[in-house]
N, C-alpha and C positions, 0 to 999 in steps of 0.2 A: 471896584464894587458894582459899577455901571455895567462894565464887561462881562462879569459873573452874571448879573441878571438878566441880560442881554443874550447872554447863551445859553441859560438854563430856560426862558423862554422862546427861544427860537428850536432848542430840542424836544420842547413840550408840543409846540404846534408841529415840528415834523414828524413826532412820534405816534401824534393823535390822527394824522391823515395818512400814515404809512400802512399799508394792508399786514404787514408783518407782525405789526403789533396788535392787531385787530382779531377777537375770536372768531374761529369758524366752527359752525356747529358740526358736531360729530355725525356721520352716517353709520347706519346699522351694518354690520357686515352682512354678507349674500348667505341665505340658507341654503343647505344642501340636502337634496332628495334624492335618494337612489331609485330609479325606476326601471325595473327590467335591466339590471347590470349595467345601466348607464346614468352616468350623474347629471342632475339637473340642478341649476343654480338660480334662485327665486332672488332677484335684485330687488333690495328696498325701494320702494317709490319716494322720489324727490317731490317737494311741496307743490311743483306745478303739476304733477300728476294726482295727487290726493284730490279726490272730489268730496266737496262739502256735502252734507244732507240738504236737501232742498228748503228754503223755508217758505213760508206763505207767500210772499212776495215773488218768490221765484219760481213758483209752481208749475207756472204757465209757460215760461221761457221754454222754446225748443231745445231738445238737448243736442250738444255738440257731439259729433262723430269722433273717434280717435282717429289721426290720418293712417292712410294705408302704408305700409311697409313696402316699397318695390326695389326689387334687386333682379340686376340682369346677367345671366350669364349662360354658358353652353352645359347642354345635358345630353343624355341619352335615354331612352325609354329601357325599363325593365324588361317588357313583354313586346315582342314583336306585333301583335296585334294592336296593342296601345300606340304605337307608332304610327301605323297604317291609319287609325280613326284620327290621329292628333297631329299629323305633320304639317298642315296648312295654317295651324294654330300659334299665336305668339304668346298668348297672356294665359298663364296657368296660375290657380288659386290653390296655394299650398296652405295644408292644414298641419304640418308636421315635417321635421327635419330630423334624421337619425344618422349616426355614424355607422350602424350597423344595417345591413340589406335584411338580416332575420328581424329584427324590431320594426322596422319600417313594415314589413309583410305582416307582422302580428299587428299592428297599429291598423293596416288596412284592412283586416279582416274585422276588427271591432267596428271601424267605421261602416263596412257592408252591413252590419249587422243594426246599425243607425238610419239605413235608407241611402247612405251618398254611394256613388259608384267611383271609388277612387283608384288612382295608379300610381305607380312607383316611377320616380325618375332619377337616374344617376347624375349628379351635378359633376361638373369640373373641380369643383372643391373637395371631392370626396364624400359629399353628404348624399344621403337616400333622401329625397323629398316626396312627400306625400302628397298629390294633387287630387283634389275633388271635382274640380271641374277647368276647362280650358275655352278660350274664346280667341276669335280673330279680332274683335273690337275692345279696347281697353275700358271703355265706359262699360260697357256690360260687364266685364271682368270686376270691377271696382263695384259695380253695383251688387254683383254676387258675394264680395267679399263683406261689405254691410250686411247683406242679408242672412250671412252665415254668424255674424258678430251677435245680431239682434234675436234669431230663433235660437241660438247655441252659445250660450256665455261662455260655457267651459271652452269654446274655440275662439275666443277675444285677441289672441295673436295671429289669426288667419291672415296672411299677407300675399302679395302679387309677386310670381317670379316671370320676367320676361325673357323669353328666349332669343339669344345672341345672334 
């Protein structure tokens, strides 16, 4: 009888500490949106990404910026004159990526109407990157990314491409 009690107790302790038996919160499935014949998936935010509304005691805290995504890759310029103007620069502020050159150029036209001077880069990965600024200095490039995110909330996913 003692052996049975010890075995049951041991199983209870083991199963309570084992992750297999713990409940894992379910994630919401990604929402699919179709834009210009291109599928765009919005991924649900994790708990750490969800911002709480500021309470009165947190109203005066400085807002923390979302980190800048950085990616390094080889690419070519879509237009020869863009290459001449930017060949000595290494840091490119990317505001959109497309699998189709036509979609990238359509987006480029939208950005021109908003005051940007975008160029299209053809990445080694096959994507067409829409760049709005290029810099020699990484600190200036990061500063521009934060400026775009603050002035244009719709471009909160702006990121930095480093030329290999």
